[in-house]
C-alpha positions in Angstrom: 0.3 13.7 21.5 -2.4 12.4 19.5 -4.8 9.8 21.4 -5.1 8.2 18.0 -2.8 5.5 17.5 -3.2 4.9 13.9 -0.1 2.3 13.8 -2.2 0.0 16.4 -5.2 0.2 14.4 -3.7 -0.8 11.0 -2.2 -3.9 13.2 -5.4 -4.5 14.6 -7.2 -3.7 11.3 -4.7 -6.4 9.6 -5.7 -9.2 12.2 -9.2 -8.4 11.6 -9.6 -8.5 8.3 -8.2 -12.2 8.2 -10.7 -13.0 11.1 -13.5 -11.8 8.8 -13.1 -12.9 5.4 -12.6 -16.9 7.2 -16.4 -16.3 8.4 -18.0 -15.0 4.9 -20.5 -17.7 3.7 -20.2 -16.9 0.3 -16.2 -16.3 -0.2 -15.3 -13.6 -3.1 -12.5 -13.9 -5.2 -9.3 -11.8 -4.8 -10.3 -9.5 -7.7 -13.6 -8.4 -6.0 -12.0 -7.9 -2.4 -11.0 -4.4 -2.8 -13.9 -3.4 -4.7 -16.2 -5.0 -1.6 -14.0 -3.0 0.7 -14.6 0.0 -1.0 -18.4 -0.5 -1.7 -18.6 -1.3 2.5 -17.1 2.3 2.8 -19.3 3.7 0.8 -22.6 2.3 2.6 -21.1 3.3 5.5 -20.5 7.1 4.7 -24.0 7.3 3.2 -25.6 5.9 6.7 -22.9 8.4 8.2 -24.5 11.5 6.0 -28.2 10.0 6.5 -27.5 9.9 10.5 -26.1 13.6 11.0 -28.6 15.2 8.9 -26.6 16.3 5.9 -29.0 15.2 3.5 -32.9 15.7 3.7 -35.1 13.4 2.2 -36.6 14.3 -1.2 -39.1 11.2 -1.0 -41.8 10.3 2.0 -39.9 9.0 4.8 -39.0 9.9 8.5 -35.8 12.2 8.7 -33.4 10.3 11.2 -33.1 12.0 15.0 -29.4 12.4 15.1 -28.0 10.0 17.8 -24.5 11.1 19.1 -23.4 7.1 19.8 -24.7 6.1 16.7 -22.9 8.8 14.8 -19.5 7.8 16.7 -20.0 4.0 15.8 -20.6 4.8 12.1 -17.7 7.0 12.0 -15.3 4.5 14.0 -16.5 1.8 11.7 -15.7 3.9 8.3 -12.4 4.9 10.2 -11.4 1.0 10.4 -13.1 0.3 6.8 -10.5 3.2 5.4 -7.4 1.2 7.2 -8.8 -1.8 5.4 -8.1 -0.3 2.2 -5.3 1.3 3.0 -3.6 -2.1 3.8 -4.8 -3.8 0.9 -3.9 -0.9 -1.6 -0.4 -1.0 0.4 -0.9 2.6 0.8 -0.5 2.6 5.2 1.9 5.5 4.9 -1.0 7.7 3.8 -2.8 7.2 7.1 0.1 8.4 9.5 -0.9 12.1 10.8 1.1 14.1 13.2 -0.2 16.3 15.6 0.5 19.2 13.7 -1.7 17.6 10.9 -4.3 17.0 13.2 -4.4 20.8 14.9 -4.5 21.9 10.8 -7.8 20.4 10.4 -9.7 23.3 12.7 -8.2 25.6 10.2 -11.1 25.9 7.5 -14.1 24.3 9.0 -16.9 23.2 6.4 -20.2 24.5 7.1 -22.3 22.3 4.2 -21.5 18.4 5.5 -23.1 17.2 2.4 -20.5 19.1 0.5 -17.9 17.1 2.5 -19.4 14.0 2.1 -19.4 14.4 -1.6 -16.1 15.3 -1.9 -14.8 12.0 0.2 -16.8 9.8 -1.9 -15.7 11.4 -5.0 -12.0 11.4 -4.1 -12.5 7.4 -3.0 -14.2 6.6 -6.2 -10.9 8.2 -8.1 -8.5 6.1 -6.0 -10.2 2.9 -6.9 -10.7 3.7 -10.8 -7.5 5.6 -11.5 -5.7 4.2 -8.1 -4.3 7.4 -7.1 -3.0 7.5 -3.9 -3.2 11.4 -4.0 -7.2 10.9 -4.2 -7.3 8.4 -1.2 -5.1 10.6 0.6 -7.2 13.6 0.6 -10.2 11.3 1.2 -8.8 10.3 4.4 -7.8 13.7 5.6 -11.3 15.0 4.9 -12.6 12.4 6.8 -10.7 12.9 9.6 -11.0 16.2 9.6 -15.0 15.9 8.9 -14.7 14.0 12.8 -12.7 15.9 14.6 -13.4 19.2 13.6 -17.0 19.2 11.7 -18.6 16.4 14.0 -16.7 17.5 16.8 -15.5 13.8 18.0 -12.8 13.9 20.2 -9.7 12.0 19.8 -10.2 10.0 23.4 -14.2 9.1 22.6 -12.7 8.2 18.7 -10.2 5.9 20.5 -12.6 4.3 22.8 -15.0 3.7 19.8 -12.2 2.1 17.5 -11.3 -0.1 20.2 -14.9 -1.1 20.8 -15.4 -2.1 17.0 -12.6 -4.4 17.4 -13.3 -5.9 20.6 -17.2 -6.2 20.3 -16.8 -7.3 16.2 -13.5 -8.9 16.0 -12.5 -10.3 18.8 
């Protein structure tokens, strides 16, 4: 059995969504909330791309050092943002993963993380603009594979990081 309890995380995310939105200094309209969620996820994925050194700077600047704890924190934040979008879109059924699903992820590891990040972002944009569940589902599975296979995050560490995310930020 997996360490990841997605149903529990969805319940925690639902509670967090209500807490966080009432704390916004500048409230946004209902039509803008989903866009805000997608953009927040995009920012987290961009930061993760940078911190995993999946992209090299093409302008003057320092390439970041890879910090495993920071990568784990960013990954768990993006994980919760995926859950947030699934709740808003009423696509929570797409989030459920079996042990067999997760075991299949290791069959085809991706050597070039930049391609994987770009693919995830493309599918997310399609899911937003075209409202396609299949693209969101594929992005979610690619994201999980990225974390559990390519980044080598253990389910135990991910579970702890997700719980820390809820406890530190939304308790």
